[in-house]
Structure formats: C-alpha cells, structure tokens
C-alpha positions as CSV (number, residue, x, y, z in Angstrom):
1,M,70.8,-79.1,-22.7
2,L,68.5,-76.5,-21.3
3,P,66.7,-76.8,-18.2
4,N,63.8,-79.6,-18.1
5,F,62.6,-78.3,-14.7
6,L,62.5,-75.2,-12.6
7,I,62.4,-74.1,-9.0
8,I,60.8,-70.6,-9.6
9,G,60.3,-69.3,-5.8
10,A,59.3,-67.9,-3.6
11,S,62.3,-66.2,-2.1
12,K,63.5,-67.0,1.6
13,C,61.1,-70.0,1.3
14,G,63.9,-72.6,1.0
15,T,64.9,-72.5,-2.5
16,T,68.6,-72.5,-1.8
17,A,68.4,-75.3,0.5
18,L,66.3,-77.4,-2.1
19,Y,68.9,-76.4,-4.6
20,Y,71.6,-77.9,-2.6
21,Y,69.7,-81.0,-1.7
22,L,68.6,-81.9,-5.1
23,K,71.9,-81.4,-6.9
24,Q,73.4,-84.0,-4.6
25,H,71.2,-86.6,-6.6
26,K,73.3,-88.5,-9.4
27,D,70.3,-87.9,-11.9
28,I,69.7,-84.2,-11.1
29,S,72.3,-81.4,-12.3
30,F,72.3,-77.5,-11.8
31,P,74.7,-75.0,-13.2
32,T,77.2,-73.6,-10.6
33,L,75.0,-70.2,-10.8
34,K,72.2,-71.0,-8.5
35,E,70.0,-68.2,-9.6
36,P,70.5,-67.1,-13.3
37,K,67.5,-64.7,-13.1
38,Y,67.0,-64.9,-16.9
39,F,63.5,-65.1,-17.4
40,S,62.9,-62.1,-15.2
41,S,66.1,-60.4,-16.1
42,I,65.1,-59.7,-19.5
43,F,62.4,-57.5,-18.9
44,Q,63.7,-55.7,-15.9
45,K,65.5,-52.2,-15.8
46,F,69.1,-52.4,-14.6
47,P,70.8,-51.2,-12.3
48,H,68.3,-51.7,-9.4
49,K,68.7,-48.9,-6.7
50,G,68.7,-50.7,-3.3
51,I,71.7,-50.7,-1.1
52,G,73.9,-53.8,-2.5
53,D,71.5,-54.6,-5.3
54,E,74.3,-54.1,-7.7
55,S,76.0,-57.3,-6.1
56,V,72.9,-59.2,-7.1
57,D,72.6,-57.5,-10.6
58,L,76.2,-58.6,-11.4
59,Y,75.1,-62.4,-11.7
60,A,71.7,-61.7,-13.7
61,I,71.8,-63.4,-17.0
62,K,70.3,-60.8,-19.8
63,S,70.6,-62.9,-22.9
64,L,69.8,-66.4,-24.2
65,K,73.3,-66.8,-25.4
66,E,74.4,-66.3,-22.0
67,Y,71.8,-68.6,-20.2
68,K,72.8,-71.3,-22.9
69,K,76.5,-71.3,-21.9
70,L,75.4,-72.1,-18.2
71,F,74.2,-75.4,-19.2
72,K,76.9,-76.2,-22.2
73,K,78.6,-78.9,-20.2
74,I,75.8,-80.3,-18.4
75,S,73.8,-83.4,-19.4
76,N,71.6,-85.4,-17.0
77,I,68.0,-87.1,-16.7
78,R,67.0,-83.9,-15.1
79,V,68.6,-80.5,-15.6
80,G,67.2,-77.6,-13.5
81,E,67.8,-74.0,-12.0
82,A,66.5,-72.1,-9.2
83,S,65.8,-68.4,-9.7
84,P,63.1,-67.2,-6.7
85,D,62.0,-64.0,-8.6
86,T,60.6,-66.1,-11.7
87,M,57.4,-66.6,-9.9
88,Y,57.1,-62.9,-8.4
89,F,57.3,-61.7,-12.1
90,Y,55.0,-64.1,-13.5
91,K,53.2,-62.2,-16.1
92,D,56.6,-61.6,-18.0
93,T,58.3,-64.9,-17.2
94,I,55.8,-67.5,-18.1
95,P,55.2,-66.8,-21.7
96,K,59.0,-66.6,-22.0
97,I,59.5,-70.0,-20.2
98,K,56.9,-71.7,-22.5
99,E,58.4,-70.1,-25.5
100,T,62.0,-71.2,-24.5
101,L,61.5,-74.3,-22.5
102,G,58.0,-75.7,-23.2
103,D,55.7,-77.1,-20.7
104,I,58.3,-78.4,-18.1
105,P,57.7,-79.4,-14.5
106,I,57.5,-76.5,-12.2
107,I,58.3,-76.5,-8.4
108,I,57.2,-73.7,-5.9
109,M,58.5,-73.3,-2.6
110,L,56.1,-71.6,-0.2
111,R,56.2,-70.3,3.6
112,N,54.2,-68.4,6.0
113,P,54.1,-65.3,4.5
114,V,54.8,-63.2,7.8
115,E,57.6,-65.3,8.7
116,R,59.1,-65.0,5.0
117,A,58.6,-61.2,5.1
118,F,60.6,-61.1,8.3
119,S,63.2,-63.4,6.9
120,A,63.8,-61.2,3.9
121,Y,64.1,-58.3,6.0
122,M,66.7,-60.0,8.3
123,Y,68.5,-61.4,5.4
124,L,69.1,-57.9,4.1
125,R,70.1,-56.7,7.7
126,R,72.4,-59.7,7.9
127,D,74.2,-58.3,4.6
128,S,74.2,-54.7,6.0
129,R,72.0,-53.6,3.1
130,E,68.7,-52.9,5.3
131,K,69.1,-49.9,7.6
132,L,65.6,-49.3,8.8
133,S,63.5,-51.1,11.4
134,F,60.9,-53.6,10.1
135,R,58.1,-51.3,10.9
136,E,59.6,-48.4,8.8
137,A,60.6,-50.8,5.9
138,L,57.2,-52.0,5.7
139,E,55.7,-48.5,5.5
140,I,58.0,-47.5,2.7
141,E,57.8,-50.7,0.7
142,E,55.8,-49.4,-2.1
143,H,57.8,-46.4,-2.4
144,R,60.8,-48.6,-2.8
145,L,59.4,-50.9,-5.3
146,E,58.3,-47.7,-7.3
147,N,62.0,-46.5,-7.2
148,N,63.2,-49.9,-8.9
149,L,64.8,-51.7,-6.1
150,D,65.3,-55.5,-6.5
151,F,62.4,-57.7,-5.5
152,I,64.0,-58.9,-2.4
153,W,62.8,-55.5,-0.9
154,A,59.0,-56.5,-1.5
155,Y,58.5,-58.0,2.1
156,K,55.0,-57.8,1.7
157,K,54.0,-57.9,-2.1
158,A,56.3,-61.1,-2.6
159,G,54.0,-63.0,0.0
160,L,50.8,-62.7,-1.8
161,Y,51.1,-66.0,-3.3
162,H,47.7,-66.5,-4.8
163,D,47.9,-64.3,-7.9
164,Q,51.4,-65.5,-8.6
165,I,50.7,-69.2,-8.3
166,K,47.5,-69.3,-10.2
167,P,48.8,-68.5,-13.6
168,F,51.6,-71.2,-13.3
169,L,48.9,-73.9,-12.3
170,E,47.1,-72.5,-15.6
171,N,50.0,-72.6,-17.9
172,F,52.1,-75.7,-16.9
173,S,50.6,-79.2,-16.6
174,N,53.1,-80.4,-14.0
175,V,53.3,-78.1,-10.9
176,K,54.3,-79.2,-7.5
177,I,54.0,-76.9,-4.5
178,V,56.0,-77.7,-1.6
179,L,55.8,-75.7,2.0
180,Q,59.1,-74.7,3.5
181,E,57.5,-76.1,6.7
182,D,57.3,-79.6,5.3
183,L,61.1,-79.4,3.7
184,R,62.1,-78.3,7.3
185,F,60.5,-80.7,9.5
186,E,59.9,-83.7,7.1
187,T,62.8,-83.4,5.0
188,Y,63.4,-86.8,3.4
189,K,59.6,-87.5,3.3
190,T,59.4,-84.1,1.3
191,L,62.4,-85.0,-0.8
192,N,61.0,-88.3,-1.6
193,G,57.9,-86.7,-3.3
194,I,60.1,-84.2,-5.4
195,F,62.3,-87.0,-6.5
196,S,59.1,-88.9,-7.5
197,F,57.7,-85.7,-9.0
198,L,61.0,-85.4,-11.1
199,S,61.0,-89.2,-12.0
200,V,64.3,-90.0,-10.5
201,D,65.3,-92.5,-7.7
202,N,63.2,-91.5,-5.0
203,S,65.3,-93.5,-2.3
204,F,68.1,-91.2,-2.3
205,K,68.9,-89.2,1.0
206,P,71.2,-86.2,0.6
207,N,73.3,-84.7,3.1
208,I,70.9,-82.1,5.0
209,S,73.0,-81.2,7.8
210,I,73.7,-77.6,6.7
211,N,71.5,-74.9,7.1
212,H,71.6,-73.0,4.1
213,N,71.2,-69.2,3.3
214,P,70.4,-68.3,7.2
215,S,69.0,-64.9,8.1
216,G,70.2,-62.9,11.4
217,I,72.4,-60.3,12.7
218,P,76.4,-61.0,12.9
219,N,77.5,-61.0,16.4
220,N,81.1,-60.5,15.7
221,I,83.3,-57.8,13.4
222,I,84.6,-60.9,11.1
223,A,81.1,-62.3,10.3
224,K,79.8,-58.7,9.6
225,F,82.9,-58.2,7.5
226,L,82.6,-61.2,5.4
227,L,78.9,-60.9,4.9
228,S,78.4,-57.4,3.9
229,R,77.1,-56.1,0.6
230,E,76.7,-52.8,1.8
231,N,79.1,-51.4,-1.0
232,K,81.1,-52.3,-3.9
233,I,84.2,-52.9,-1.8
234,S,82.4,-55.1,0.7
235,T,80.7,-56.9,-2.1
236,R,84.3,-57.5,-3.5
237,I,85.8,-58.7,-0.3
238,R,82.7,-61.2,0.2
239,E,83.3,-62.6,-3.4
240,I,86.9,-63.1,-2.6
241,A,86.1,-65.0,0.6
242,K,83.6,-67.2,-1.2
243,F,86.3,-67.9,-3.9
244,I,89.0,-68.8,-1.2
245,M,86.7,-70.4,1.6
246,P,84.6,-73.7,0.9
247,R,80.9,-73.0,1.0
248,N,80.5,-75.4,3.8
249,L,82.8,-73.4,5.8
250,L,81.0,-70.1,5.1
251,E,77.8,-71.6,5.8
252,K,79.0,-72.8,9.3
253,L,80.5,-69.4,10.0
254,A,77.2,-67.8,9.2
255,N,75.0,-70.2,11.1
256,E,77.5,-69.7,14.2
257,S,77.7,-66.0,14.0
258,L,74.3,-65.1,13.2
259,V,71.8,-64.1,16.2
260,K,68.1,-64.8,15.3
261,Q,65.6,-61.9,16.0
262,N,61.9,-62.3,16.6
263,I,59.3,-60.5,14.6
264,P,57.9,-57.4,16.6
265,K,54.6,-58.3,17.9
266,Q,52.5,-55.6,16.3
267,E,54.2,-56.0,13.1
268,Q,53.2,-59.7,13.2
269,E,49.5,-59.0,14.1
270,N,49.5,-56.4,11.3
271,L,50.9,-58.6,8.7
272,K,48.7,-61.4,9.9
273,S,45.6,-59.5,8.8
274,Y,47.4,-58.1,5.6
275,F,48.0,-61.6,4.3
276,Y,44.7,-63.4,5.7
277,N,42.5,-63.2,2.5
278,D,45.3,-64.0,0.3
279,I,46.2,-67.2,2.7
280,C,42.4,-68.4,2.3
281,K,42.5,-68.1,-1.4
282,T,45.9,-69.6,-1.6
283,E,44.9,-72.5,0.6
284,E,41.8,-73.4,-1.6
285,L,43.8,-73.1,-4.7
286,I,46.6,-75.6,-3.5
287,K,44.2,-77.7,-1.6
288,R,46.6,-77.4,1.5
289,D,45.5,-76.6,4.9
290,L,47.3,-73.5,6.0
291,T,45.5,-73.1,9.3
292,L,49.2,-72.5,10.8
293,W,49.8,-69.6,8.7
294,K,46.5,-67.9,9.8
C-alpha cells in the first residue's frame, strides 16, 4: 500500500512533531523512515556538498522499487510519509506525485519564515555542520545552493512560501495548511482538525510531551559528541547511538543539553524586510491572518 496522504513541508516547521503525533493514531501509519525524499531525490544530483550532507543523502530513496519496499508491510485507513523538501522542489515533485499516487490529501506545515530560517541555521549548528555566523551564512546562501548543498542550507529561499504553495493548491483538491504556531500553542485543537481532514477519529489525543527535533547549541561534550554530523566518523557514532538508545531518551538528552539562541537583531530586521512581500502574498493565498509574522 503506497501513501494516501503526504506531509510535504516546510522544513523546521513542525513536520517531525506532526509525524510523531499522527503515527500514534490507530488508523494512521507511516514507514519507520520519516523522510524518504523519493519524489525530490529522483531529480537531484548526489552527493550534496555541504558539511554532513552525506549523512542525509544516505537515507534518500532514489527508486520507486525502494520506495515501495518502505510500505510493503503497512496497511491502514491512512498511510503517509513526511518529506519536507517535497514542497521546496515543487516543480519536479508535483507531476511525479500525481503520476505515482494520484490526487491525494496534502498537509503543508508553515512557520514564521524569519524564525524558520534561524531554526534551520541553529539545527545545523547543533549538528556541528554550520561553521559561519548567521550573517555570514545568509550572505553566501546563493553561492552555497549553486554549489549543490542540501536544501536545508536554504535559510532564506526555503521560507519564500507563496510560489511553493500555490502549485499544490492548483494541482491537488485536498490541501490543508497548518501553522507551526497553531500546532505548538493549540496542539489538540489543531490535531483535531488534521484528524478530521484525514477522515479518522478526531477525538484521539496523542502524547505530545516530547519536543521533537529541537535546535540549539550543545552545552556539554557528550551532547556535542552524540549530535555531531560533522564527518563520516561522527555520523556513524550518532547512528550507533540512535540504534542503541530509545528515541525518547535521545530527544530528552537533546532538549536538556541544548542552549537556545536569539536571532541577532540586525539579521532579524533584514529578514523581516526580505520576507515581507512574500508573507503578504501567502496571507492572501491561504486566507490566514499572518500579521504576527510581519
């Protein structure tokens, strides 16, 4: 059974949390691999050249045969997968999704693009992949992307939502837009709406106590050691830790060992200006008040 719904993005907008909330529902199933990235991977050039990108490339599914294997033993009312780069590479992914899966329900997670950009940056800092200051990273973003770094390095570009969302609304009849802020602050109400959208029991309340996939700077040597994806050796150690330690324990370690950082004031103001027009267009497109983002 192939997926009959997708969570398609955007990155660092709560897709991981949503994946773990939804998979607790008895009528919803996912493969163990959260981000197969099949619909984008078949069009990308591998390997990507960013620090630690090989640790991500390792799990990318590049053929329909491999993709089908992920779902071989899965059967349920709703079967999904959650690859955030599906939205970013919309020009290539939309035709392939329609060809392979048809007109299935699509869930899109969005977040204040300024906060999303800094969260992606801090995520790469957490994993010892990003070595530059936020300002320096923003300045060379275009150069990095031209040199075939993974899409997670697109701090600014990935937050230009309007042109990514519009084609999905035009090509799929059932698209639900979910704001990360709603999932964070009105979790059960938001999940109720998503369960209704997927036509499953909307009274179910999953465990939402774990903060999934947090960003921040490790404040001790053990956390830095276990979270690092700086090179092949550190990535291998991290993978062994994931295999040995329960995910809940790893998430607890990460949450307790990461120091949150504030976005530098000047970069915050610059990004507000950069995203302003796109936020206005997105606001009109999705019929949501995004004043707080502006």
